Backbone as a chain_set.jsonl record, in Angstrom:
{"seq": "MTKSLEDARKELDDEFQSVRKGLRKIHEELEKLDKAGPEDDLEGMLDDFEGFVKKIRTGGLLGGGAKGHRKALKEYRELTQG", "coords": {"N": [[197.22, 192.366, 133.976], [200.133, 193.685, 132.818], [203.461, 193.546, 134.173], [205.758, 196.055, 134.778], [209.218, 196.368, 133.686], [210.77, 197.378, 135.584], [209.149, 196.964, 137.99], [209.131, 194.145, 137.89], [211.835, 193.509, 138.364], [212.179, 194.506, 140.763], [210.506, 192.825, 142.364], [211.942, 190.337, 141.759], [214.42, 190.875, 143.087], [213.522, 191.254, 145.685], [212.491, 188.622, 146.293], [214.742, 187.068, 146.088], [216.378, 188.253, 148.087], [214.796, 187.379, 150.265], [215.135, 184.539, 150.102], [217.839, 184.399, 150.517], [217.972, 185.384, 153.176], [216.734, 183.238, 154.391], [218.563, 181.252, 153.871], [220.716, 181.914, 155.493], [219.586, 181.121, 157.892], [219.471, 178.461, 157.577], [222.095, 177.811, 157.584], [222.761, 178.476, 160.244], [221.231, 176.524, 161.655], [222.433, 174.143, 160.623], [225.012, 174.501, 161.66], [224.335, 174.065, 164.418], [223.664, 171.314, 164.255], [226.106, 170.3, 163.488], [227.658, 170.789, 165.779], [226.372, 169.112, 167.553], [226.334, 166.522, 170.036], [226.81, 163.202, 171.375], [224.669, 162.713, 173.106], [222.579, 164.347, 172.221], [219.423, 164.742, 170.39], [219.604, 163.701, 167.495], [217.869, 162.827, 165.364], [215.597, 164.387, 165.829], [216.684, 166.824, 165.63], [217.542, 166.851, 162.988], [215.021, 166.525, 161.622], [213.865, 168.942, 162.354], [215.604, 170.453, 160.936], [215.07, 169.789, 158.392], [212.51, 170.761, 158.075], [213.021, 173.509, 158.199], [214.474, 173.755, 155.792], [212.594, 173.031, 153.89], [210.66, 175.042, 154.209], [212.034, 177.215, 153.326], [212.437, 176.532, 150.759], [209.758, 176.103, 149.663], [208.364, 178.272, 150.684], [206.529, 180.327, 153.11], [203.531, 181.377, 154.809], [203.527, 184.081, 154.18], [205.681, 184.446, 152.439], [207.197, 183.551, 149.315], [209.339, 181.889, 149.163], [212.104, 179.92, 147.662], [210.62, 178.942, 145.56], [208.937, 181.028, 144.964], [210.905, 182.805, 144.091], [211.779, 181.517, 141.777], [209.444, 181.778, 140.198], [209.263, 184.701, 140.027], [211.649, 185.114, 138.725], [211.189, 183.856, 136.289], [209.21, 185.544, 135.287], [210.656, 187.901, 134.976], [212.657, 187.206, 133.194], [211.057, 186.708, 130.963], [210.252, 189.303, 130.418], [212.66, 190.609, 129.781], [213.856, 189.027, 127.861], [211.921, 188.586, 126.012]], "CA": [[198.049, 193.561, 133.882], [201.584, 193.412, 132.555], [204.343, 194.265, 135.089], [206.851, 196.806, 134.113], [210.472, 195.784, 133.985], [211.201, 197.846, 136.954], [208.417, 196.06, 138.926], [209.572, 192.675, 137.814], [213.044, 193.501, 138.855], [212.083, 194.624, 142.256], [210.049, 191.5, 142.926], [212.957, 189.364, 141.739], [215.31, 191.204, 144.188], [212.911, 190.999, 147.003], [212.365, 187.255, 146.574], [216.11, 186.681, 146.207], [216.761, 188.529, 149.507], [214.176, 186.559, 151.191], [215.658, 183.229, 150.194], [219.171, 184.49, 151.129], [217.809, 185.403, 154.635], [216.452, 181.858, 154.812], [219.732, 180.514, 153.881], [221.517, 182.193, 156.62], [218.939, 180.289, 158.952], [219.791, 177.06, 157.352], [223.574, 177.702, 158.05], [222.802, 178.416, 161.678], [220.734, 175.178, 162.011], [223.447, 173.319, 160.206], [225.981, 174.65, 162.689], [223.835, 173.328, 165.628], [223.9, 169.972, 164.018], [227.627, 169.972, 163.507], [228.125, 170.818, 167.167], [225.639, 168.148, 168.387], [227.036, 165.428, 170.664], [226.15, 161.908, 171.309], [223.529, 162.789, 173.979], [221.662, 165.104, 171.455], [218.471, 164.103, 169.651], [220.069, 164.005, 166.152], [216.793, 162.642, 164.678], [214.691, 165.466, 166.082], [217.414, 167.99, 165.032], [217.426, 166.692, 161.487], [213.652, 166.739, 161.331], [213.681, 170.402, 162.248], [216.461, 171.175, 159.75], [214.329, 169.465, 157.086], [211.411, 171.706, 158.049], [213.527, 174.76, 157.739], [214.843, 173.762, 154.301], [211.222, 173.036, 153.081], [209.953, 176.407, 154.3], [212.729, 178.077, 152.513], [212.102, 176.024, 149.376], [208.401, 176.333, 149.154], [207.806, 179.536, 151.304], [205.504, 180.26, 154.191], [202.223, 182.04, 154.664], [203.761, 185.414, 153.628], [206.739, 184.648, 151.474], [207.269, 182.507, 148.218], [210.591, 181.046, 149.227], [212.763, 179.753, 146.304], [209.507, 178.773, 144.638], [208.532, 182.494, 144.559], [211.952, 183.325, 143.444], [211.706, 180.871, 140.489], [208.425, 182.486, 139.486], [209.742, 186.067, 139.689], [212.873, 184.971, 137.732], [210.695, 183.686, 135.019], [208.576, 186.775, 134.757], [211.629, 188.887, 134.674], [213.267, 186.784, 131.988], [210.146, 186.942, 129.868], [210.206, 190.721, 130.043], [213.921, 190.999, 129.244], [214.233, 188.322, 126.656], [210.862, 188.638, 125.016]], "C": [[199.463, 193.184, 133.742], [202.49, 194.304, 133.593], [205.424, 194.931, 134.133], [208.164, 196.028, 134.459], [210.968, 196.038, 135.299], [210.429, 197.047, 138.085], [208.836, 194.567, 139.063], [210.918, 192.63, 138.523], [213.073, 193.581, 140.483], [211.62, 193.414, 143.01], [211.098, 190.479, 142.867], [213.956, 189.664, 142.858], [214.728, 190.828, 145.479], [212.911, 189.475, 147.279], [213.818, 186.677, 146.746], [216.6, 186.952, 147.675], [216.102, 187.704, 150.573], [214.714, 185.15, 151.334], [217.08, 183.355, 150.812], [219.068, 184.626, 152.604], [217.551, 184.042, 155.134], [217.66, 180.962, 154.848], [220.759, 180.681, 155.016], [220.9, 181.336, 157.879], [219.378, 178.916, 158.842], [221.303, 176.869, 157.783], [223.555, 177.707, 159.59], [222.293, 177.133, 162.195], [221.717, 174.07, 161.7], [224.602, 173.222, 161.293], [225.615, 173.853, 163.975], [223.98, 171.861, 165.384], [225.272, 169.494, 164.017], [228.163, 169.974, 164.933], [227.434, 169.789, 168.148], [226.591, 167.016, 168.922], [226.297, 164.216, 170.792], [224.973, 161.856, 172.245], [222.393, 163.751, 173.354], [220.664, 164.308, 170.759], [218.765, 164.402, 168.233], [218.801, 163.908, 165.253], [215.895, 163.808, 164.634], [215.32, 166.716, 165.416], [217.378, 168.056, 163.416], [216.018, 166.94, 160.941], [213.423, 168.277, 161.378], [214.467, 171.125, 161.248], [215.687, 170.903, 158.465], [213.222, 170.368, 156.93], [211.925, 173.118, 157.616], [213.797, 174.783, 156.248], [213.539, 173.79, 153.408], [210.572, 174.373, 153.126], [210.584, 177.239, 153.428], [212.563, 177.731, 151.028], [210.803, 176.427, 148.889], [207.722, 177.665, 149.643], [206.813, 179.298, 152.464], [204.246, 180.963, 153.814], [202.456, 183.328, 153.941], [204.792, 185.422, 152.407], [206.662, 183.352, 150.511], [208.382, 181.624, 148.338], [211.186, 180.98, 147.855], [211.66, 179.453, 145.28], [209.032, 180.089, 144.009], [209.571, 183.097, 143.742], [211.94, 182.791, 141.898], [210.62, 181.658, 139.612], [208.833, 183.958, 138.997], [210.873, 186.121, 138.665], [212.143, 184.756, 136.351], [209.978, 184.732, 134.383], [209.625, 187.801, 134.219], [212.341, 188.497, 133.314], [212.406, 186.934, 130.85], [210.074, 188.367, 129.367], [211.531, 191.185, 129.388], [214.35, 190.291, 128.105], [213.192, 188.085, 125.662], [210.143, 187.364, 124.979]], "O": [[199.954, 192.384, 134.539], [202.297, 195.502, 133.803], [205.84, 194.497, 133.058], [208.206, 195.187, 135.357], [211.48, 195.193, 136.034], [211.055, 196.532, 139.011], [208.871, 193.931, 140.116], [211.112, 191.684, 139.287], [213.775, 192.922, 141.249], [212.151, 193.008, 144.043], [211.22, 189.732, 143.838], [214.326, 188.72, 143.556], [215.359, 190.154, 146.292], [213.289, 189.062, 148.376], [213.985, 185.796, 147.589], [217.125, 186.079, 148.367], [216.684, 187.366, 151.603], [214.777, 184.594, 152.43], [217.477, 182.471, 151.572], [219.919, 184.09, 153.313], [218.066, 183.665, 156.186], [217.794, 180.067, 155.682], [221.503, 179.781, 155.406], [221.646, 180.919, 158.766], [219.641, 178.239, 159.836], [221.662, 175.81, 158.298], [224.326, 176.951, 160.182], [222.879, 176.629, 163.153], [221.816, 173.12, 162.478], [225.052, 172.163, 161.73], [226.422, 173.105, 164.527], [224.417, 171.17, 166.305], [225.577, 168.401, 164.492], [229.065, 169.194, 165.24], [227.812, 169.623, 169.308], [227.55, 166.649, 168.243], [225.158, 164.173, 170.329], [224.254, 160.863, 172.133], [221.346, 163.904, 173.983], [220.989, 163.151, 170.493], [218.18, 165.364, 167.737], [218.617, 164.802, 164.428], [215.452, 164.219, 163.561], [214.652, 167.52, 164.765], [217.221, 169.075, 162.744], [215.876, 167.528, 159.868], [212.812, 168.817, 160.457], [214.12, 172.203, 160.765], [215.673, 171.734, 157.557], [212.925, 170.775, 155.807], [211.32, 173.791, 156.782], [213.401, 175.708, 155.538], [213.451, 174.46, 152.379], [209.974, 174.798, 152.138], [209.906, 178.0, 152.738], [212.558, 178.616, 150.173], [210.689, 177.031, 147.823], [206.7, 178.103, 149.115], [206.357, 178.181, 152.71], [203.931, 181.125, 152.635], [201.62, 183.679, 153.107], [204.741, 186.278, 151.524], [206.152, 182.293, 150.876], [208.407, 180.61, 147.64], [210.885, 181.793, 146.981], [211.886, 179.767, 144.112], [208.784, 180.237, 142.812], [209.274, 183.826, 142.795], [212.076, 183.56, 140.947], [210.884, 182.101, 138.494], [208.753, 184.333, 137.827], [211.0, 187.054, 137.872], [212.477, 185.425, 135.373], [210.025, 184.907, 133.165], [209.457, 188.435, 133.176], [212.574, 189.34, 132.448], [212.905, 187.27, 129.776], [209.883, 188.655, 128.186], [211.51, 192.066, 128.528], [215.162, 190.82, 127.346], [213.429, 187.493, 124.61], [209.206, 187.207, 124.196]]}, "num_chains": 1, "name": "protein.A"}
């Protein structure tokens, strides 16, 4: 079934907002790293940070992350550009 332009745009906007929400989390985690001191576990913090970035890039169980946004963008462009 072919999506309508309106449905494709809604999916694109939803995926974009999901990624933006994730980017806020990345900024929060990066701030924690920036404030870390010599007695903090930098390796562990960086490992956690890497996990956040990967989840936002690839998505989780319910979301598509940036990967989902790329798919939605492709579908939207196909509808708008033919």
